[in-house]
C-alpha positions in Angstrom: -0.1 0.1 0.0 3.0 2.5 1.0 4.6 1.6 -2.5 1.5 2.1 -4.3 1.0 5.5 -2.7 4.3 6.4 -3.4 4.3 5.7 -6.9 0.8 7.7 -7.4 2.9 10.8 -5.4 5.4 10.5 -7.9 2.7 10.2 -10.8 1.0 13.2 -9.5 4.2 15.3 -9.5 5.4 14.6 -12.7 1.7 15.4 -14.3 2.2 18.9 -12.3 5.2 19.5 -14.0 3.9 18.9 -17.2 0.5 20.2 -17.3 2.8 23.5 -16.2 4.8 22.9 -18.9 2.7 22.8 -21.4 0.3 26.1 -20.2 3.8 28.1 -19.9 5.4 26.7 -23.2 6.0 29.6 -25.0 7.0 31.5 -21.9 9.9 29.1 -20.8 11.2 28.0 -24.4 11.1 32.0 -25.1 14.2 32.2 -27.5 15.0 28.6 -27.7 14.8 27.3 -31.0 17.2 24.0 -30.8 16.7 20.9 -29.2 19.6 21.6 -27.0 18.9 25.2 -25.7 15.2 23.7 -25.1 16.9 20.3 -22.6 18.7 22.5 -21.0 15.9 24.0 -19.4 14.3 21.0 -19.3 16.5 18.8 -17.5 16.2 20.7 -13.8 13.1 19.6 -13.9 14.6 15.8 -14.0 11.6 14.1 -16.4 11.7 11.2 -17.8 13.5 10.8 -21.7 9.7 9.8 -22.8 7.9 13.4 -21.7 11.0 15.5 -22.3 10.8 14.3 -25.8 7.4 14.8 -26.2 7.5 18.4 -24.9 10.4 19.2 -26.9 9.5 17.3 -29.9 12.2 14.9 -30.2 12.5 11.1 -29.2 14.0 9.1 -26.0 17.1 8.1 -28.1 17.8 11.5 -29.2 17.4 13.4 -25.9 19.5 10.5 -24.7 22.5 11.6 -27.7 22.1 15.1 -26.9 22.7 14.6 -23.3 25.7 13.0 -24.2 27.2 15.9 -26.3 26.9 18.0 -23.7 28.3 16.0 -21.3 31.2 15.6 -22.9 31.6 19.3 -24.2 31.5 20.0 -20.6 34.0 18.0 -19.6 36.2 18.8 -22.4 35.6 22.4 -21.4 37.1 21.6 -18.4 40.1 20.2 -19.6 40.7 22.8 -21.7 40.3 25.8 -19.2 42.5 23.7 -16.4 45.2 23.6 -18.9 45.2 27.2 -19.7 45.2 28.6 -16.2 48.7 28.5 -14.8 49.4 26.6 -11.7 48.7 27.9 -8.3 51.4 28.5 -5.9 50.6 28.4 -2.4 50.4 32.0 -0.8 52.5 32.0 2.4 50.4 32.8 5.3 50.6 36.2 6.9 52.7 36.8 10.1 49.8 37.2 12.7 49.5 40.7 14.2 49.4 40.6 18.1 
């Protein structure tokens, strides 16, 4: 019984999110033409790939592929940023004033 209530609560929460997105779709996606941009907006809501795909107008497989590409791009950007910064030397501690 508890598991059924938990599942029901999760489904109600999901339905609420999808309804809110559907109602505010124009505002939420304003200025976001590409699927990647729309996905970034929706990722914070942690929707299932199937629901995200429906809202964006794509397929779940495409959503997974876009996320994979974004993850690789972020990892590469971190590496490039780390390589471009000079190594940080430890700062000597200031003498304590008495």
